[in-house]
Phi, psi and omega in degrees: 000139180276141178274146177295152180295134177090000179280138184284321182212173180291331182291330182282349181274127179252116183288152175277196181299316180297321179295320179294321179295316178296321179296315179295320179295319180292323177294319178296320179297316179296318180297317180290324179293323182282336182255025183298318184272357178296321179293320179296318178297318180295319179294317179294324177294320177294322177297316179296319179294320180291323177293322177295319179294321177296316179297319179295319178295320178296319178296315180296321179294316179298319179295320179293320180292315182289326179289326178289325178289325176293321179294321179294321179294320178294321179295317179296319181290327178291321179293320182289326180282328180282333180279341181266000000 
């Protein structure tokens, strides 16, 4: 942006509406350029969390299936030993 003639410094210049819009656009552009990889990090963190939740659910399901089969085996062995 060009400074008005006779202005001592950039601070003494007050931009009009067009200047504020350009300033906001440039700030938004800088913010988006610097946070480009923030979205990638967020997506990878969500992927890791979903994989951890899937693994935990698979472990809990496996544990439930094996514990019920162990309980059934114990019940069968208890019945066979008490009936004989």
